Backbone as CSV, one residue per row, in Angstrom:
resi,resn,N_x,N_y,N_z,CA_x,CA_y,CA_z,C_x,C_y,C_z
1,UNK,8.762,-15.539,-4.559,9.657,-16.614,-4.122,9.624,-16.733,-2.594
2,UNK,9.798,-17.973,-2.082,9.666,-18.219,-0.657,10.728,-17.507,0.161
3,UNK,11.936,-17.373,-0.379,13.041,-16.809,0.383,13.132,-15.289,0.305
4,UNK,12.218,-14.663,-0.410,12.255,-13.204,-0.521,11.926,-12.565,0.821
5,UNK,12.662,-11.536,1.154,12.433,-10.788,2.392,11.903,-9.401,2.056
6,UNK,11.060,-8.894,2.944,10.461,-7.578,2.753,10.712,-6.715,3.978
7,UNK,10.942,-5.433,3.745,10.952,-4.448,4.819,9.547,-3.861,4.892
8,UNK,8.893,-4.006,6.037,7.571,-3.406,6.251,7.747,-2.076,6.955
9,UNK,7.063,-1.059,6.471,7.299,0.289,7.003,6.049,1.152,6.900
10,UNK,5.902,2.144,7.783,4.775,3.083,7.694,4.903,3.960,6.455
11,UNK,3.792,4.210,5.798,3.802,4.879,4.496,4.372,6.288,4.566
12,UNK,4.334,6.933,5.713,4.839,8.305,5.796,6.356,8.383,5.596
13,UNK,7.054,7.242,5.656,8.506,7.250,5.467,8.920,7.507,4.019
14,UNK,7.968,7.471,3.078,8.331,7.799,1.692,8.129,9.287,1.393
15,UNK,7.691,10.043,2.382,7.564,11.492,2.206,8.943,12.086,1.892
16,UNK,9.043,12.827,0.804,10.312,13.428,0.404,11.190,12.514,-0.433
17,UNK,10.649,11.395,-0.891,11.429,10.417,-1.654,12.024,11.011,-2.929
18,UNK,11.289,11.891,-3.593,11.785,12.471,-4.846,12.859,13.520,-4.602
19,UNK,12.965,14.004,-3.382,14.040,14.946,-3.034,15.315,14.202,-2.658
20,UNK,15.171,13.181,-1.843,16.337,12.440,-1.350,15.920,10.993,-1.112
21,UNK,15.962,10.212,-2.175,15.485,8.828,-2.077,16.341,7.994,-1.137
22,UNK,17.652,8.235,-1.115,18.524,7.430,-0.259,18.245,7.637,1.230
23,UNK,17.919,8.862,1.611,17.573,9.120,3.012,16.298,8.377,3.393
24,UNK,15.304,8.410,2.499,14.049,7.700,2.758,14.287,6.198,2.854
25,UNK,15.104,5.663,1.941,15.388,4.227,1.950,16.159,3.828,3.213
26,UNK,17.074,4.680,3.641,17.817,4.399,4.869,16.889,4.413,6.079
27,UNK,15.934,5.341,6.085,14.956,5.392,7.180,14.100,4.123,7.207
28,UNK,13.682,3.669,6.014,12.897,2.436,5.916,13.723,1.255,6.417
29,UNK,14.968,1.215,6.002,15.888,0.150,6.410,16.065,0.141,7.929
30,UNK,16.401,1.288,8.474,16.678,1.384,9.918,15.445,1.032,10.741
31,UNK,14.287,1.558,10.321,13.044,1.263,11.027,12.759,-0.233,11.020
32,UNK,12.881,-0.857,9.858,12.553,-2.281,9.721,13.504,-3.155,10.529
33,UNK,14.785,-2.788,10.520,15.759,-3.545,11.305,15.446,-3.413,12.802
34,UNK,15.184,-2.196,13.242,14.893,-1.971,14.657,13.591,-2.675,15.069
35,UNK,12.583,-2.611,14.204,11.300,-3.267,14.495,11.508,-4.768,14.642
36,UNK,12.337,-5.326,13.794,12.627,-6.756,13.889,13.330,-7.062,15.213
37,UNK,14.231,-6.188,15.616,14.928,-6.359,16.892,13.933,-6.356,18.047
38,UNK,13.001,-5.414,18.034,12.025,-5.322,19.109,11.141,-6.572,19.173
39,UNK,10.765,-7.073,18.024,9.938,-8.275,17.998,10.730,-9.473,18.517
40,UNK,11.986,-9.540,18.132,12.871,-10.608,18.610,13.098,-10.466,20.110
41,UNK,13.292,-9.247,20.545,13.550,-8.952,21.956,12.368,-9.386,22.818
42,UNK,11.177,-8.941,22.428,9.996,-9.253,23.223,9.722,-10.760,23.241
43,UNK,10.023,-11.393,22.132,9.757,-12.828,22.025,10.642,-13.629,22.980
44,UNK,11.924,-13.268,23.047,12.868,-14.050,23.823,13.188,-13.452,25.198
45,UNK,12.639,-12.259,25.471,12.864,-11.656,26.761,14.287,-11.186,26.999
46,UNK,14.982,-10.873,25.918,16.379,-10.427,26.026,16.438,-8.911,25.948
47,UNK,17.247,-8.284,26.812,17.365,-6.827,26.832,18.801,-6.408,26.532
48,UNK,18.927,-5.407,25.606,20.252,-4.890,25.278,20.551,-3.700,26.187
49,UNK,21.731,-3.699,26.769,22.027,-2.656,27.753,23.220,-1.792,27.365
50,UNK,23.975,-2.141,26.328,25.095,-1.310,25.912,25.306,-1.406,24.411
51,UNK,26.269,-0.635,23.883,26.474,-0.568,22.441,26.847,-1.914,21.842
52,UNK,27.579,-2.730,22.606,27.945,-4.049,22.094,26.701,-4.892,21.867
53,UNK,25.748,-4.803,22.805,24.482,-5.517,22.642,23.721,-4.998,21.433
54,UNK,23.729,-3.688,21.232,23.017,-3.091,20.102,23.605,-3.571,18.784
55,UNK,24.929,-3.614,18.710,25.572,-4.088,17.486,25.227,-5.551,17.228
56,UNK,25.212,-6.343,18.290,24.847,-7.755,18.139,23.401,-7.891,17.691
57,UNK,22.528,-7.048,18.233,21.117,-7.080,17.843,20.956,-6.741,16.365
58,UNK,21.691,-5.721,15.913,21.635,-5.347,14.503,22.128,-6.489,13.631
59,UNK,23.200,-7.137,14.034,23.747,-8.256,13.269,22.723,-9.378,13.109
60,UNK,22.006,-9.666,14.202,20.985,-10.719,14.151,19.874,-10.350,13.178
61,UNK,19.397,-9.104,13.263,18.308,-8.653,12.394,18.759,-8.616,10.939
62,UNK,19.957,-8.090,10.694,20.453,-8.000,9.319,20.715,-9.383,8.727
63,UNK,21.094,-10.310,9.586,21.287,-11.677,9.120,19.971,-12.272,8.624
64,UNK,18.890,-11.937,9.318,17.565,-12.415,8.899,17.214,-11.876,7.517
65,UNK,17.474,-10.579,7.303,17.137,-9.947,6.019,18.220,-10.151,4.952
66,UNK,19.332,-10.746,5.348,20.453,-10.993,4.431,21.004,-9.692,3.868
67,UNK,21.213,-8.717,4.770,21.776,-7.417,4.401,22.848,-7.057,5.427
68,UNK,23.540,-5.951,5.173,24.606,-5.554,6.080,24.809,-4.048,5.999
69,UNK,24.815,-3.373,7.149,25.040,-1.931,7.191,26.447,-1.648,7.707
70,UNK,27.014,-0.537,7.285,28.370,-0.180,7.683,28.419,0.284,9.143
71,UNK,27.470,1.134,9.523,27.454,1.689,10.871,26.222,1.184,11.620
72,UNK,26.406,0.155,12.391,25.274,-0.515,13.025,24.661,0.308,14.158
73,UNK,25.474,1.060,14.870,24.939,1.893,15.953,24.068,3.009,15.381
74,UNK,24.498,3.627,14.279,23.682,4.666,13.638,22.361,4.086,13.155
75,UNK,22.413,2.887,12.581,21.190,2.214,12.134,20.255,1.962,13.307
76,UNK,20.824,1.488,14.407,20.022,1.217,15.608,19.368,2.501,16.117
77,UNK,20.166,3.564,16.240,19.651,4.820,16.795,18.578,5.437,15.896
78,UNK,18.817,5.417,14.588,17.826,5.968,13.650,16.556,5.132,13.689
79,UNK,16.704,3.820,13.710,15.537,2.945,13.769,14.729,3.156,15.031
80,UNK,15.417,3.306,16.149,14.738,3.544,17.430,13.979,4.869,17.407
81,UNK,14.623,5.899,16.855,13.984,7.220,16.764,12.697,7.161,15.956
82,UNK,12.758,6.512,14.802,11.574,6.427,13.939,10.515,5.542,14.578
83,UNK,10.935,4.405,15.118,10.014,3.450,15.736,9.191,4.114,16.837
84,UNK,9.830,4.936,17.653,9.152,5.597,18.772,8.271,6.761,18.335
85,UNK,8.428,7.208,17.084,7.642,8.347,16.604,6.446,7.931,15.745
86,UNK,6.386,6.644,15.387,5.333,6.176,14.488,3.989,6.118,15.212
87,UNK,2.964,6.687,14.592,1.617,6.630,15.149,1.023,5.247,14.922
88,UNK,0.234,4.793,15.854,-0.288,3.427,15.810,-1.227,3.178,14.637
89,UNK,-1.856,4.245,14.124,-2.833,4.060,13.041,-2.224,4.261,11.654
90,UNK,-0.909,4.309,11.560,-0.256,4.500,10.265,-0.429,3.257,9.381
91,UNK,-0.865,3.430,8.122,-0.888,2.285,7.195,0.534,1.909,6.810
92,UNK,0.740,0.629,6.560,2.069,0.118,6.232,2.149,-0.315,4.771
93,UNK,3.343,-0.200,4.213,3.654,-0.772,2.912,4.834,-1.717,3.102
94,UNK,5.338,-2.267,2.001,6.487,-3.160,2.091,7.320,-3.063,0.811
95,UNK,8.609,-3.307,0.971,9.518,-3.264,-0.173,10.482,-4.432,-0.056
96,UNK,10.718,-5.110,-1.153,11.669,-6.209,-1.144,13.056,-5.675,-0.803
97,UNK,13.811,-6.464,-0.054,15.164,-6.034,0.294,16.003,-5.801,-0.959
98,UNK,15.826,-6.656,-1.973,16.603,-6.518,-3.209,16.266,-5.219,-3.936
99,UNK,14.995,-4.829,-3.890,14.583,-3.583,-4.539,15.154,-2.390,-3.790
100,UNK,15.089,-2.423,-2.466,15.648,-1.322,-1.678,17.138,-1.153,-1.953
101,UNK,17.859,-2.240,-1.981,19.300,-2.175,-2.244,19.566,-1.653,-3.654
102,UNK,18.792,-2.100,-4.616,18.954,-1.658,-6.007,18.756,-0.153,-6.127
103,UNK,17.674,0.365,-5.533,17.393,1.798,-5.625,18.370,2.619,-4.789
104,UNK,18.942,2.020,-3.767,19.905,2.734,-2.936,21.268,2.836,-3.631
105,UNK,21.660,1.775,-4.310,23.002,1.728,-4.881,23.086,2.200,-6.334
106,UNK,22.031,2.030,-7.081,22.082,2.291,-8.518,21.272,3.524,-8.910
107,UNK,21.797,4.338,-9.809,21.087,5.547,-10.246,19.748,5.196,-10.899
108,UNK,18.731,5.963,-10.562,17.401,5.778,-11.138,16.887,7.116,-11.637
109,UNK,16.071,7.069,-12.692,15.452,8.296,-13.178,14.345,8.711,-12.224
110,UNK,13.940,9.962,-12.320,12.862,10.445,-11.460,11.578,9.673,-11.736
111,UNK,11.337,9.343,-12.989,10.115,8.612,-13.321,10.151,7.203,-12.745
112,UNK,11.304,6.557,-12.749,11.418,5.235,-12.132,11.092,5.320,-10.644
113,UNK,11.512,6.389,-10.017,11.216,6.578,-8.591,9.724,6.813,-8.379
114,UNK,9.098,7.547,-9.290,7.660,7.807,-9.193,6.873,6.503,-9.313
115,UNK,7.279,5.649,-10.244,6.596,4.367,-10.417,6.768,3.492,-9.180
116,UNK,7.972,3.510,-8.591,8.176,2.771,-7.341,7.243,3.297,-6.262
117,UNK,7.084,4.615,-6.179,6.166,5.195,-5.204,4.740,4.690,-5.431
118,UNK,4.326,4.607,-6.688,2.982,4.108,-6.999,2.849,2.650,-6.558
119,UNK,3.880,1.865,-6.802,3.893,0.459,-6.389,3.777,0.342,-4.870
120,UNK,4.566,1.108,-4.160,4.533,1.073,-2.694,3.204,1.588,-2.162
121,UNK,2.658,2.603,-2.835,1.354,3.142,-2.434,0.279,2.071,-2.544
122,UNK,0.283,1.337,-3.644,-0.725,0.296,-3.845,-0.602,-0.811,-2.794
123,UNK,0.621,-1.158,-2.446,0.826,-2.206,-1.445,0.318,-1.794,-0.070
124,UNK,0.070,-0.503,0.117,-0.435,-0.021,1.405,-1.954,0.097,1.433
125,UNK,-2.621,-0.248,0.331,-4.058,0.022,0.233,-4.946,-1.213,0.179
126,UNK,-4.373,-2.410,0.211,-5.224,-3.582,-0.023,-6.055,-4.009,1.185
127,UNK,-5.743,-3.485,2.380,-6.549,-3.766,3.570,-6.771,-5.262,3.778
128,UNK,-5.698,-6.035,3.662,-5.699,-7.481,3.882,-6.464,-8.244,2.814
129,UNK,-6.835,-7.585,1.727,-7.448,-8.279,0.607,-6.374,-8.614,-0.425
130,UNK,-6.746,-9.410,-1.401,-5.799,-9.788,-2.455,-5.802,-8.783,-3.605
131,UNK,-6.522,-7.682,-3.436,-6.534,-6.629,-4.444,-6.820,-5.294,-3.771
132,UNK,-6.556,-4.224,-4.497,-6.885,-2.875,-4.028,-7.978,-2.296,-4.923
133,UNK,-8.871,-1.547,-4.326,-9.939,-0.872,-5.052,-9.897,0.584,-4.618
134,UNK,-9.206,1.407,-5.410,-8.913,2.783,-5.006,-9.000,3.729,-6.196
135,UNK,-9.159,5.020,-5.901,-9.156,5.998,-6.988,-7.774,6.646,-7.101
136,UNK,-7.591,7.384,-8.172,-6.275,7.980,-8.463,-5.846,8.967,-7.384
137,UNK,-6.787,9.737,-6.866,-6.428,10.728,-5.844,-5.862,10.060,-4.602
138,UNK,-6.434,8.911,-4.236,-5.950,8.192,-3.068,-4.551,7.640,-3.316
139,UNK,-4.323,7.121,-4.517,-3.007,6.570,-4.842,-1.942,7.659,-4.788
140,UNK,-2.210,8.807,-5.398,-1.238,9.898,-5.381,-1.023,10.417,-3.955
141,UNK,-2.057,10.398,-3.154,-1.913,10.827,-1.757,-0.968,9.899,-1.015
142,UNK,-1.120,8.586,-1.238,-0.226,7.625,-0.610,1.195,7.752,-1.182
143,UNK,1.313,8.057,-2.467,2.631,8.288,-3.064,3.309,9.491,-2.418
144,UNK,2.499,10.356,-1.853,2.992,11.547,-1.177,3.328,11.261,0.298
145,UNK,3.092,10.003,0.714,3.377,9.616,2.099,2.252,9.898,3.063
146,UNK,1.037,10.120,2.538,-0.108,10.468,3.379,-0.977,9.248,3.665
147,UNK,-1.559,9.215,4.836,-2.443,8.110,5.208,-3.807,8.251,4.548
148,UNK,-4.322,9.480,4.521,-5.664,9.730,4.003,-5.610,10.416,2.649
149,UNK,-6.676,10.244,1.899,-6.749,10.849,0.572,-6.929,12.361,0.663
150,UNK,-6.230,13.076,-0.187,-6.387,14.528,-0.250,-7.768,14.914,-0.767
151,UNK,-8.482,13.951,-1.340,-9.813,14.229,-1.885,-10.913,14.095,-0.842
152,UNK,-10.564,13.693,0.389,-11.594,13.431,1.391,-12.415,14.664,1.730
153,UNK,-11.811,15.866,1.630,-12.568,17.084,1.949,-13.516,17.482,0.822
154,UNK,-13.391,16.789,-0.316,-14.291,17.074,-1.446,-15.203,15.876,-1.711
155,UNK,-15.524,15.141,-0.649,-16.259,13.895,-0.780,-17.635,14.093,-1.417
156,UNK,-18.215,15.274,-1.263,-19.545,15.530,-1.812,-19.495,16.051,-3.248
157,UNK,-18.287,16.164,-3.793,-18.129,16.671,-5.147,-17.692,15.553,-6.091
158,UNK,-18.068,15.689,-7.364,-17.606,14.759,-8.385,-16.331,15.332,-8.990
159,UNK,-15.196,14.846,-8.522,-13.917,15.383,-8.957,-13.525,14.847,-10.333
160,UNK,-12.949,15.712,-11.134,-12.427,15.327,-12.437,-10.909,15.323,-12.361
161,UNK,-10.298,14.216,-12.718,-8.851,14.077,-12.650,-8.179,14.742,-13.853
162,UNK,-7.124,15.526,-13.632,-6.530,15.886,-12.341,-7.122,17.181,-11.786
163,UNK,-7.574,17.136,-10.563,-8.149,18.315,-9.936,-7.019,19.221,-9.433
164,UNK,-7.012,20.490,-9.806,-5.927,21.398,-9.402,-5.818,21.588,-7.892
165,UNK,-6.935,21.415,-7.169,-6.904,21.566,-5.714,-6.146,20.413,-5.055
166,UNK,-6.238,19.238,-5.650,-5.469,18.097,-5.166,-4.002,18.283,-5.544
167,UNK,-3.792,18.688,-6.769,-2.422,18.833,-7.290,-1.578,19.780,-6.438
168,UNK,-2.141,20.902,-6.050,-1.368,21.906,-5.316,-0.962,21.434,-3.927
169,UNK,-1.579,20.368,-3.427,-1.231,19.845,-2.107,-0.178,18.737,-2.161
170,UNK,0.142,18.291,-3.375,1.156,17.259,-3.535,2.552,17.871,-3.470
171,UNK,3.533,17.011,-3.252,4.923,17.453,-3.282,5.199,18.095,-4.648
172,UNK,5.922,19.214,-4.699,6.172,19.917,-5.971,6.677,19.014,-7.091
173,UNK,7.567,18.076,-6.801,8.095,17.202,-7.850,7.081,16.154,-8.289
174,UNK,6.170,15.784,-7.384,5.141,14.809,-7.730,4.030,15.442,-8.554
175,UNK,3.849,16.752,-8.432,2.808,17.453,-9.176,2.967,17.264,-10.683
176,UNK,4.192,17.219,-11.150,4.476,17.044,-12.586,3.825,15.775,-13.127
177,UNK,3.700,14.756,-12.296,3.208,13.449,-12.737,1.723,13.252,-12.436
178,UNK,1.098,14.287,-11.953,-0.338,14.237,-11.644,-1.128,14.674,-12.879
179,UNK,-1.008,13.901,-13.957,-1.684,14.179,-15.222,-2.199,12.870,-15.811
180,UNK,-3.136,12.946,-16.730,-3.665,11.750,-17.378,-2.577,11.025,-18.162
181,UNK,-1.733,11.798,-18.833,-0.679,11.195,-19.648,0.283,10.408,-18.786
182,UNK,0.739,11.000,-17.693,1.678,10.297,-16.832,0.993,9.156,-16.080
183,UNK,-0.262,9.339,-15.734,-0.988,8.268,-15.057,-1.053,7.024,-15.939
184,UNK,-1.301,7.206,-17.227,-1.323,6.077,-18.160,0.049,5.415,-18.245
185,UNK,1.095,6.210,-18.234,2.454,5.659,-18.275,2.787,4.912,-16.983
186,UNK,2.347,5.462,-15.868,2.582,4.804,-14.577,1.875,3.447,-14.548
187,UNK,0.624,3.401,-14.991,-0.118,2.139,-15.015,0.569,1.109,-15.909
188,UNK,1.080,1.571,-17.036,1.788,0.670,-17.945,3.026,0.066,-17.274
189,UNK,3.771,0.913,-16.561,4.960,0.434,-15.860,4.586,-0.494,-14.703
190,UNK,3.504,-0.184,-14.021,3.056,-1.045,-12.927,2.723,-2.450,-13.444
191,UNK,2.151,-2.501,-14.628,1.793,-3.792,-15.224,3.024,-4.556,-15.702
192,UNK,3.925,-3.850,-16.374,5.059,-4.522,-17.014,6.221,-4.787,-16.056
193,UNK,6.500,-3.847,-15.147,7.679,-3.988,-14.279,7.331,-4.548,-12.903
194,UNK,6.172,-4.159,-12.383,5.841,-4.536,-11.012,4.726,-5.569,-10.933
195,UNK,4.296,-6.072,-12.079,3.394,-7.230,-12.166,2.012,-7.002,-11.557
196,UNK,1.496,-5.791,-11.748,0.126,-5.510,-11.330,-0.820,-5.782,-12.487
197,UNK,-1.942,-6.419,-12.180,-3.011,-6.575,-13.163,-4.044,-5.496,-12.887
198,UNK,-4.364,-4.699,-13.921,-5.285,-3.571,-13.763,-6.446,-3.769,-14.739
199,UNK,-7.513,-4.443,-14.308,-8.623,-4.754,-15.219,-9.450,-3.525,-15.586
200,UNK,-10.039,-3.576,-16.767,-10.960,-2.529,-17.207,-12.418,-2.968,-17.027
201,UNK,-12.598,-4.272,-16.805,-13.934,-4.828,-16.595,-13.866,-5.870,-15.478
202,UNK,-14.991,-6.061,-14.795,-15.074,-7.064,-13.738,-16.394,-7.821,-13.849
203,UNK,-16.461,-9.038,-13.312,-17.740,-9.761,-13.283,-18.663,-9.164,-12.223
204,UNK,-19.965,-9.125,-12.521,-20.940,-8.578,-11.571,-22.322,-9.139,-11.890
205,UNK,-23.161,-9.229,-10.863,-24.531,-9.672,-11.070,-25.406,-8.481,-11.439
206,UNK,-26.258,-8.664,-12.451,-27.186,-7.593,-12.824,-28.437,-7.667,-11.950
207,UNK,-29.400,-6.783,-12.201,-30.596,-6.707,-11.359,-31.456,-7.960,-11.437
208,UNK,-31.257,-8.764,-12.508,-32.026,-9.999,-12.658,-31.305,-11.203,-12.070
209,UNK,-30.145,-10.947,-11.474,-29.403,-12.030,-10.840,-28.519,-12.822,-11.780
210,UNK,-28.264,-12.273,-12.970,-27.404,-12.965,-13.934,-25.981,-12.396,-13.869
211,UNK,-25.008,-13.271,-13.922,-23.620,-12.835,-13.908,-23.270,-12.230,-15.266
212,UNK,-22.731,-11.011,-15.231,-22.435,-10.303,-16.472,-21.111,-9.553,-16.330
213,UNK,-20.778,-8.742,-17.325,-19.538,-7.973,-17.309,-19.857,-6.505,-17.036
214,UNK,-19.135,-5.927,-16.098,-19.335,-4.531,-15.711,-18.076,-3.735,-16.011
215,UNK,-18.243,-2.624,-16.714,-17.118,-1.742,-17.014,-16.748,-0.928,-15.781
216,UNK,-15.465,-0.842,-15.495,-14.992,-0.104,-14.320,-14.912,1.381,-14.635
217,UNK,-15.460,2.206,-13.767,-15.424,3.658,-13.944,-14.921,4.326,-12.662
218,UNK,-14.028,5.261,-12.839,-13.463,6.093,-11.746,-12.602,5.300,-10.773
219,UNK,-13.214,4.332,-10.082,-12.441,3.536,-9.131,-11.640,2.481,-9.896
220,UNK,-10.381,2.303,-9.515,-9.511,1.348,-10.189,-9.277,0.112,-9.329
221,UNK,-9.135,-1.035,-9.978,-8.760,-2.264,-9.310,-7.297,-2.573,-9.643
222,UNK,-6.552,-3.030,-8.631,-5.158,-3.421,-8.817,-4.919,-4.709,-8.051
223,UNK,-4.293,-5.669,-8.689,-3.991,-6.926,-8.014,-2.747,-7.551,-8.620
224,UNK,-2.066,-8.353,-7.820,-0.933,-9.116,-8.328,-1.289,-10.593,-8.465
225,UNK,-2.593,-10.880,-8.379,-3.095,-12.202,-8.700,-3.147,-12.368,-10.210
226,UNK,-3.219,-13.610,-10.674,-3.458,-13.843,-12.095,-4.878,-13.381,-12.420
227,UNK,-5.148,-13.133,-13.688,-6.481,-12.671,-14.080,-7.549,-13.667,-13.636
228,UNK,-7.293,-14.956,-13.839,-8.285,-15.979,-13.497,-8.587,-15.984,-12.006
229,UNK,-7.534,-15.923,-11.177,-7.740,-15.929,-9.722,-8.454,-14.669,-9.265
230,UNK,-8.079,-13.530,-9.851,-8.718,-12.274,-9.471,-10.211,-12.309,-9.773
231,UNK,-10.569,-12.719,-10.988,-11.988,-12.768,-11.357,-12.752,-13.740,-10.460
232,UNK,-12.114,-14.837,-10.070,-12.765,-15.795,-9.178,-13.061,-15.160,-7.823
233,UNK,-12.100,-14.370,-7.318,-12.288,-13.666,-6.037,-13.461,-12.700,-6.129
234,UNK,-13.528,-11.945,-7.215,-14.612,-10.959,-7.387,-15.961,-11.650,-7.491
235,UNK,-16.018,-12.763,-8.199,-17.287,-13.498,-8.340,-17.766,-13.991,-6.972
236,UNK,-16.842,-14.495,-6.162,-17.219,-14.959,-4.820,-17.762,-13.815,-3.978
237,UNK,-17.145,-12.634,-4.117,-17.624,-11.469,-3.366,-19.001,-11.033,-3.870
238,UNK,-19.212,-11.120,-5.167,-20.519,-10.782,-5.729,-21.588,-11.754,-5.237
239,UNK,-21.229,-13.022,-5.125,-22.178,-14.024,-4.621,-22.579,-13.722,-3.183
240,UNK,-21.587,-13.287,-2.378,-21.882,-12.930,-0.986,-22.826,-11.730,-0.929
241,UNK,-22.594,-10.741,-1.802,-23.479,-9.573,-1.855,-24.900,-9.996,-2.227
242,UNK,-24.990,-10.901,-3.190,-26.291,-11.374,-3.654,-27.027,-12.104,-2.538
243,UNK,-26.308,-12.966,-1.811,-26.913,-13.695,-0.693,-27.364,-12.739,0.403
244,UNK,-26.547,-11.743,0.706,-26.901,-10.767,1.738,-28.146,-9.978,1.327
245,UNK,-28.216,-9.623,0.037,-29.368,-8.875,-0.458,-30.638,-9.687,-0.308
246,UNK,-30.551,-10.985,-0.654,-31.724,-11.857,-0.523,-32.124,-12.022,0.938
247,UNK,-31.106,-12.126,1.814,-31.376,-12.245,3.251,-32.035,-10.983,3.783
248,UNK,-31.563,-9.826,3.326,-32.145,-8.556,3.761,-33.590,-8.430,3.313
249,UNK,-33.886,-8.895,2.092,-35.265,-8.845,1.589,-36.165,-9.715,2.457
250,UNK,-35.691,-10.924,2.776,-36.468,-11.839,3.606,-36.688,-11.253,4.995
251,UNK,-35.652,-10.686,5.579,-35.758,-10.084,6.906,-36.775,-8.940,6.896
252,UNK,-36.748,-8.133,5.842,-37.669,-7.013,5.731,-39.120,-7.482,5.634
253,UNK,-39.334,-8.542,4.864,-40.691,-9.095,4.712,-41.207,-9.608,6.056
254,UNK,-40.359,-10.328,6.780,-40.748,-10.876,8.082,-41.038,-9.761,9.077
255,UNK,-40.180,-8.746,9.096,-40.382,-7.615,10.011,-41.700,-6.910,9.725
256,UNK,-41.991,-6.681,8.445,-43.251,-6.019,8.065,-44.461,-6.895,8.413
257,UNK,-44.294,-8.199,8.204,-45.389,-9.121,8.501,-45.702,-9.101,9.998
258,UNK,-44.650,-9.192,10.817,-44.856,-9.192,12.271,-45.464,-7.886,12.747
259,UNK,-44.998,-6.782,12.123,-45.474,-5.474,12.517,-46.969,-5.325,12.204
260,UNK,-47.386,-5.831,11.056,-48.780,-5.665,10.615,-49.736,-6.689,11.213
261,UNK,-49.174,-7.674,11.902,-50.046,-8.719,12.447,-49.991,-8.801,13.966
262,UNK,-49.647,-7.688,14.578,-49.650,-7.618,16.031,-51.050,-7.369,16.563
């Protein structure tokens, strides 16, 4: 919906979510409010110099997000603290304001929180594309609040999920859900509750240049596009790969020709 608002936040702020979800949500809230203030401040050249200004700044930001905090100075101070500690290369995720308020105010099961973590993790992995193409280890790493995959040190190995070496590095409460059974349940919830489409097959060109169906193995695709739009995006990307391959072949032929005819 056009009027929906999102809090954008660095993925490390979900670290410890299964221990104290409200603290994590408050940190996300405070950071997002403060970040909005800074963007507003820089845009208009206005500087806050006392607590009254800070409260007014919070009111302006909260009005934009259509939310309201009880202690605006605490929100400002916490947001400033987090904002100044964030590393520039941190990947960001986003959460709807309505979802944050729901999880903050209403009791949720641990599994519901785990699924939310998976949803937030996926939103941090699309790299400005309309879909994510990631493996399970990377998703669980992001669910753990990490920027990089815990599997990166085993890049030369063919890992079988769930790898115990990855599991032992996850948060103790998240380890319980690092199984094939729970992964299937998480994917089901992502599809039904969070509107992710998770295809098992994708369109691809074969070696003869014909468009065909390719079964997905190991790496997973996730998108919130409709199936038709998603497949159209993949076909366009396959066409670009095909054109590049043909261009590379032509370039290679020309280079060899020039080299042999000097």
